[in-house]
VOBA-1610 file (N, C-alpha, C; in pm, whole numbers, padded with zeros to 5 digits, always signed):
BEGIN
Met+00084-00120+00000Met+00000+00000+00000Met+00088+00126+00000Lys+00192+00123+00087Lys+00281+00237+00096Lys+00351+00262-00039Arg+00391+00151-00106Arg+00456+00164-00236Arg+00361+00224-00339Leu+00234+00186-00332Leu+00133+00237-00425Leu+00118+00388-00408Val+00117+00433-00284Val+00103+00576-00255Val+00222+00653-00314Ile+00343+00596-00298Ile+00463+00660-00350Ile+00457+00670-00502Leu+00414+00560-00568Leu+00405+00560-00713Leu+00303+00661-00762Leu+00190+00666-00691Leu+00086+00763-00729Leu+00136+00905-00711Ser+00214+00928-00605Ser+00268+01061-00579Ser+00366+01100-00689Cys+00452+01004-00729Cys+00548+01031-00836Cys+00476+01062-00967Gly+00370+00980-00992Gly+00293+01002-01114Gly+00229+01139-01114Phe+00179+01181-00996Phe+00117+01312-00985Phe+00220+01423-01010Leu+00342+01407-00955Leu+00445+01507-00974Leu+00487+01519-01120Leu+00499+01401-01186Leu+00535+01402-01328Leu+00427+01472-01409Ser+00301+01441-01375Ser+00190+01503-01446Ser+00190+01653-01424Ala+00216+01693-01300Ala+00219+01835-01268Ala+00330+01904-01345Gly+00444+01833-01359Gly+00555+01889-01434Gly+00517+01912-01579Cys+00447+01813-01638Cys+00404+01826-01776Cys+00306+01942-01791Asp+00210+01949-01697Asp+00111+02057-01701Asp+00181+02192-01687Ser+00283+02197-01602Ser+00355+02322-01580Ser+00422+02369-01708Ala+00482+02277-01783Ala+00552+02313-01907Ala+00456+02361-02014Ser+00329+02319-02006Ser+00231+02356-02107Ser+00149+02479-02070Lys+00171+02530-01952Lys+00094+02647-01909Lys+00138+02771-01986Pro+00044+02856-02023Pro+00079+02983-02089Pro+00121+03086-01986Asn+00249+03087-01952Asn+00297+03185-01855Asn+00429+03245-01901Ala+00472+03350-01832Ala+00590+03425-01873Ala+00716+03338-01874Ala+00731+03252-01774Ala+00851+03168-01765Ala+00862+03073-01884Asn+00750+03008-01919Asn+00753+02914-02030Asn+00774+02985-02163Phe+00712+03102-02180Phe+00730+03175-02304Phe+00873+03229-02317Lys+00930+03273-02207Lys+01068+03322-02210Lys+01163+03209-02250Ala+01142+03090-02192Ala+01227+02976-02225Ala+01214+02939-02372Ala+01091+02942-02425Ala+01068+02906-02565Ala+01133+03006-02660Ile+01118+03135-02630Ile+01174+03237-02718Ile+01326+03239-02709Asp+01380+03221-02589Asp+01526+03216-02574Asp+01584+03098-02653Gln+01514+02985-02650Gln+01560+02868-02726Gln+01560+02899-02876Tyr+01457+02970-02921Tyr+01448+03009-03061Tyr+01561+03107-03097Leu+01586+03204-03008Leu+01690+03303-03035Leu+01830+03243-03030Thr+01847+03135-02955Thr+01977+03067-02953Thr+02012+03017-03093Lys+01909+02975-03167Lys+01931+02924-03303Lys+01925+03035-03407Ser+01834+03132-03387Ser+01807+03230-03493Ser+01825+03374-03449Gly+01882+03397-03331Gly+01892+03533-03280Gly+02023+03603-03305Lys+02109+03543-03389Lys+02234+03612-03421Lys+02202+03734-03507Thr+02265+03845-03474Thr+02247+03966-03553Thr+02370+03984-03640Cys+02349+03985-03770Cys+02461+03984-03864Cys+02434+04076-03983Val+02541+04118-04048Val+02529+04191-04174Val+02579+04099-04285Pro+02498+04078-04388Pro+02537+03984-04494Pro+02645+04041-04585Ile+02733+03955-04628Ile+02835+03988-04729Ile+02806+03898-04848Glu+02763+03960-04959Glu+02717+03881-05073Glu+02829+03807-05145Glu+02947+03865-05148Glu+03058+03803-05222Glu+03149+03725-05127Pro+03197+03608-05169Pro+03291+03533-05085Pro+03428+03602-05086Phe+03501+03587-04977Phe+03635+03643-04969Phe+03736+03552-05039Pro+03841+03611-05098Pro+03872+03754-05100Pro+03781+03833-05194Val+03756+03958-05160Val+03673+04047-05242Val+03765+04146-05312Asp+03756+04150-05446Asp+03840+04240-05526Asp+03758+04361-05572Ile+03806+04479-05538Ile+03741+04603-05579Ile+03831+04674-05679Pro+03785+04697-05803Pro+03868+04770-05900Pro+03910+04905-05842Val+04035+04941-05864Val+04088+05066-05810Val+04000+05184-05850Ala+03946+05180-05971Ala+03863+05290-06019Ala+03731+05303-05941Gln+03695+05199-05864Gln+03569+05200-05790Gln+03587+05208-05638Ile+03708+05225-05592Ile+03737+05218-05449Ile+03652+05316-05367Lys+03626+05434-05422Lys+03553+05537-05347Lys+03402+05532-05371Asn+03356+05429-05441Asn+03212+05417-05467Asn+03136+05374-05342Ala+03005+05398-05346Ala+02918+05350-05239Ala+02896+05200-05257Gly+02820+05139-05167Gly+02792+04996-05176Gly+02908+04912-05125Thr+02940+04806-05198Thr+03043+04712-05153Thr+03179+04778-05129Pro+03227+04868-05217Pro+03356+04932-05189Pro+03357+05005-05054Ala+03251+05079-05024Ala+03243+05153-04898Ala+03235+05058-04779Gln+03162+04948-04796Gln+03150+04849-04688Gln+03285+04784-04658Met+03358+04747-04762Met+03488+04685-04742Met+03583+04780-04670Ala+03583+04908-04711Ala+03672+05006-04649Ala+03637+05024-04501Ala+03508+05028-04468Ala+03466+05047-04330Ala+03502+04926-04245Leu+03484+04807-04300Leu+03518+04685-04226Leu+03668+04673-04204Glu+03747+04721-04302Glu+03892+04720-04283Glu+03931+04819-04172Lys+03872+04937-04174Lys+03902+05038-04072Lys+03866+04987-03933Ala+03762+04904-03925Ala+03719+04849-03797Ala+03803+04729-03754Gly+03893+04684-03841Gly+03984+04576-03806Gly+03941+04438-03849Leu+03827+04426-03919Leu+03778+04294-03960Leu+03847+04242-04085Leu+03895+04332-04168Leu+03957+04294-04295Leu+04097+04354-04306Arg+04174+04300-04398Arg+04301+04359-04437Arg+04303+04363-04589Ser+04376+04459-04646Ser+04374+04474-04792Ser+04515+04479-04848Ser+04522+04455-04978Ser+04648+04463-05051Ser+04615+04502-05194Asn+04714+04558-05264Asn+04695+04595-05403Asn+04750+04485-05493Thr+04670+04449-05594Thr+04711+04344-05686Thr+04636+04363-05818Thr+04645+04267-05906Thr+04566+04269-06030Thr+04484+04142-06036Ala+04365+04155-06093Ala+04275+04040-06102Ala+04167+04067-06205Val+04104+03959-06250Val+03989+03971-06339Val+03865+03984-06252Val+03793+04094-06267Val+03672+04118-06190Val+03552+04100-06281His+03472+04000-06253His+03357+03970-06339His+03237+04056-06301Ser+03152+04080-06400Ser+03029+04155-06377Ser+02917+04096-06460Leu+02795+04147-06438Leu+02679+04096-06511Leu+02686+04132-06660Leu+02770+04228-06695Leu+02781+04270-06834Leu+02881+04187-06913Asp+02950+04094-06848Asp+03052+04013-06916Asp+03001+03945-07043Pro+02881+03883-07041Pro+02835+03815-07163Pro+02823+03908-07283Met+02795+04037-07260Met+02779+04132-07371Met+02912+04194-07412Arg+03002+04211-07314Arg+03128+04280-07344Arg+03241+04185-07378Gly+03221+04056-07354Gly+03327+03962-07381Gly+03419+03945-07262Pro+03530+03873-07278Pro+03623+03848-07168Pro+03672+03978-07105Thr+03679+03978-06973Thr+03726+04095-06899Thr+03875+04081-06870Pro+03955+04179-06908Pro+04100+04170-06882Pro+04130+04196-06735Ala+04246+04151-06691Ala+04289+04178-06554Ala+04309+04328-06536Gln+04284+04376-06416Gln+04297+04519-06388Gln+04346+04540-06244Pro+04397+04657-06211Pro+04440+04683-06073Pro+04320+04679-05978Val+04337+04611-05865Val+04227+04599-05768Val+04282+04613-05626Arg+04190+04648-05535Arg+04219+04642-05392Arg+04156+04511-05343Arg+04238+04421-05295Arg+04189+04290-05251Arg+04169+04290-05100Tyr+04047+04257-05058Tyr+04014+04252-04916Tyr+04003+04107-04870Glu+04070+04076-04760Glu+04067+03942-04701Glu+04034+03953-04553Leu+03990+03842-04495Leu+03958+03840-04353Leu+04085+03858-04270Ala+04077+03944-04171Ala+04188+03956-04075Ala+04188+03830-03989Pro+04302+03763-03974Pro+04307+03634-03903Pro+04242+03635-03765Asn+04259+03743-03691Asn+04204+03746-03554Asn+04057+03784-03550Met+03996+03807-03668Met+03855+03846-03672Met+03767+03743-03741Ile+03825+03628-03775Ile+03748+03524-03844Ile+03630+03478-03759Gln+03642+03490-03627Gln+03536+03448-03535Gln+03403+03517-03564Tyr+03407+03636-03623Tyr+03285+03711-03648Tyr+03221+03677-03783Tyr+03298+03613-03871Tyr+03246+03581-04004Tyr+03184+03442-04001Leu+03052+03436-04008Leu+02981+03310-03985Leu+02874+03285-04090Arg+02833+03159-04097Arg+02712+03121-04171Arg+02597+03129-04072Tyr+02487+03189-04112Tyr+02375+03204-04020Tyr+02243+03189-04096Pro+02136+03145-04026Pro+02008+03123-04093Pro+01929+03252-04112Thr+01862+03263-04226Thr+01770+03374-04253Thr+01645+03317-04318Ser+01546+03404-04340Ser+01424+03359-04407Ser+01451+03318-04552Met+01566+03361-04606Met+01605+03327-04743Met+01701+03209-04747Gly+01725+03146-04634Gly+01820+03035-04626Gly+01948+03079-04558Gln+02051+02994-04565Gln+02179+03024-04502Gln+02253+03135-04577Met+02311+03228-04501Met+02391+03335-04560Met+02522+03349-04483Ser+02618+03416-04543Ser+02744+03444-04476Ser+02753+03593-04447Gly+02812+03627-04333Gly+02826+03767-04299Gly+02897+03785-04166Phe+02907+03909-04123Phe+02971+03941-03995Phe+02863+03954-03887Cys+02876+03871-03783Cys+02777+03870-03676Cys+02832+03950-03558Tyr+02749+04040-03508Tyr+02797+04136-03408Tyr+02730+04124-03272Gly+02641+04029-03254Gly+02578+04015-03124Gly+02473+03906-03125His+02408+03889-03012His+02307+03785-03000His+02192+03838-02914Glu+02071+03817-02964Glu+01954+03863-02889Glu+01916+03764-02779Gln+01871+03818-02667Gln+01823+03736-02557Gln+01702+03805-02496Val+01603+03727-02456Val+01482+03786-02400Val+01515+03867-02275Asp+01465+03989-02273Asp+01481+04073-02156Asp+01356+04066-02067Ser+01239+04073-02130Ser+01115+04063-02053Ser+01001+04015-02142Ile+00905+03948-02081Ile+00781+03911-02148Ile+00679+04017-02111Val+00628+04088-02212Val+00537+04200-02188Val+00393+04153-02171Lys+00349+04070-02266Lys+00211+04020-02261Lys+00197+03907-02362Trp+00083+03840-02360Trp+00051+03739-02461Trp-00099+03732-02478Asp-00140+03688-02596Asp-00282+03672-02624Asp-00334+03543-02562Val-00463+03537-02545Val-00524+03412-02498Val-00503+03307-02606Pro-00443+03192-02573Pro-00416+03089-02675Pro-00543+03044-02746Thr-00531+03023-02875Thr-00642+02970-02956Thr-00595+02841-03022Thr-00689+02763-03072Thr-00656+02636-03136Thr-00677+02647-03286Gln-00574+02615-03362Gln-00581+02613-03508Gln-00526+02480-03558Asp-00611+02406-03631Asp-00572+02274-03681Asp-00524+02184-03569Gly-00589+02195-03454Gly-00556+02109-03341Gly-00433+02151-03262Ile-00376+02268-03295Ile-00257+02315-03227Ile-00288+02444-03152Ser-00248+02450-03027Ser-00269+02569-02947Ser-00159+02670-02977Ile-00198+02791-03018Ile-00101+02895-03052Ile-00137+03027-02986Thr-00040+03113-02976Thr-00062+03247-02924Thr+00048+03339-02975Glu+00026+03468-02964Glu+00129+03565-02996Glu+00180+03627-02867Val+00313+03629-02855Val+00376+03680-02734Val+00452+03808-02767Thr+00431+03910-02686Thr+00505+04035-02699Thr+00618+04035-02597Tyr+00740+04061-02645Tyr+00856+04056-02557Tyr+00955+04166-02594Thr+01051+04190-02509Thr+01163+04279-02541Thr+01291+04197-02534Tyr+01392+04240-02607Tyr+01519+04169-02605Tyr+01633+04262-02567Lys+01743+04202-02526Lys+01865+04275-02499Lys+01977+04207-02576Phe+02087+04279-02592Phe+02201+04223-02664Phe+02298+04155-02570Gln+02352+04045-02617Gln+02460+03978-02548Gln+02586+03993-02633Gln+02694+04036-02572Gln+02825+04043-02637Gln+02822+04124-02767Leu+02773+04247-02758Leu+02774+04336-02874Leu+02918+04369-02910Ala+02958+04336-03033Ala+03097+04353-03077Ala+03134+04501-03086Asn+03254+04533-03044Asn+03301+04672-03048Asn+03305+04728-03189Trp+03340+04642-03288Trp+03350+04693-03424Trp+03216+04741-03478Ala+03106+04684-03425Ala+02973+04723-03472Ala+02933+04862-03423Lys+03007+04916-03328Lys+02977+05048-03273Lys+03050+05160-03347Gln+03136+05122-03442Gln+03216+05222-03514Gln+03126+05303-03608Pro+03138+05437-03608Pro+03053+05522-03693Pro+03058+05485-03841Asp+03179+05453-03893Asp+03189+05419-04035Asp+03112+05291-04067Val+03116+05195-03975Val+03043+05070-03995Val+02892+05094-03989Glu+02849+05173-03892Glu+02706+05205-03879Glu+02654+05278-04002Gln+02740+05358-04064Gln+02697+05435-04181Gln+02671+05345-04301Val+02759+05248-04324Val+02743+05162-04443Val+02653+05042-04416Phe+02631+05012-04287Phe+02538+04905-04249Phe+02434+04963-04152Pro+02340+05043-04203Pro+02242+05109-04115Pro+02157+05011-04035Ala+02147+04886-04081Ala+02067+04787-04009Ala+02124+04760-03870Ile+02256+04777-03852Ile+02316+04753-03721Ile+02258+04850-03619Lys+02262+04978-03650Lys+02213+05080-03557Lys+02065+05060-03530Ser+01989+05027-03635Ser+01845+05005-03618Ser+01817+04888-03525Thr+01890+04778-03544Thr+01869+04659-03462Thr+01907+04685-03317Val+02017+04754-03296Val+02061+04785-03160Val+01961+04876-03090Glu+01909+04974-03164Glu+01814+05068-03105Glu+01680+05002-03073Gln+01649+04892-03139Gln+01523+04823-03113Gln+01528+04739-02985Ala+01647+04719-02931Ala+01658+04646-02804Ala+01581+04723-02698Gly+01494+04652-02628Gly+01411+04718-02528Gly+01275+04758-02579Thr+01254+04751-02711Thr+01122+04782-02767Thr+01044+04652-02787Asn+00913+04664-02797Asn+00827+04546-02808Asn+00845+04473-02940Gln+00860+04341-02931Gln+00867+04252-03046Gln+00756+04147-03030Val+00704+04098-03141Val+00595+04000-03135Val+00638+03873-03208Ile+00612+03759-03147Ile+00646+03631-03208Ile+00535+03530-03180Glu+00513+03441-03275Glu+00411+03337-03255Glu+00472+03219-03180Val+00398+03167-03084Val+00442+03054-03003Val+00333+02947-03008His+00373+02821-03026His+00274+02713-03032His+00311+02601-02934Leu+00210+02526-02895Leu+00229+02421-02795Leu+00262+02288-02861Thr+00367+02222-02810Thr+00405+02089-02858Thr+00399+01991-02742Asn+00434+01865-02768Asn+00434+01765-02661Asn+00540+01796-02556Gln+00644+01873-02593Gln+00750+01907-02500Gln+00731+02042-02432Gly+00625+02112-02470Gly+00601+02245-02414Gly+00587+02347-02525Trp+00601+02473-02491Trp+00584+02580-02590Trp+00709+02596-02676Glu+00685+02628-02803Glu+00793+02644-02900Glu+00769+02769-02981Ala+00871+02851-03000Ala+00858+02976-03073Ala+00903+02960-03217Gly+00846+03044-03303Gly+00886+03042-03445Gly+00812+02935-03522Ser+00843+02927-03651Ser+00776+02831-03738Ser+00834+02690-03722
//
């Protein structure tokens, strides 16, 4: 009889634990969103071309990629050298073979490779410089969960803070050519909304 009581008590505790994980509360939603941000919360600026990146000398002072490369070098992420290379463009099929020309070649600075990563986006995997990581700061509110196709879902409003914001991302030249950095940093502490749905393991954020 005593053993039966113990087993029933254990079963009750396990059940309570499961019920606790499925409850719509701030602690469970924070855990779910933090887990999502661990995978998808890296804040990065994409670099469309693989390194090394060759910029024709005649275009060094142009906006766009030339300006971005110069700013990243000034911030210490890249190093450059002068050389000659064939630089391809979308006009190559019409103009024929492109001859070699003087270029400024940008390569990753060895001690900054840690910031150049592959990261997930809505368009798939991309490469770029990652300057921080979002983490839930507070759960502001959530809607009453509703059921869609047999799944309980809700929208949660939260704020985030930055973890390990890289010093290079604070440089004025970098902020100028990558305005998304300043915008993302300034949004820390403002309300964000994410969909959260219930699974057998508890609440899960994102799609």
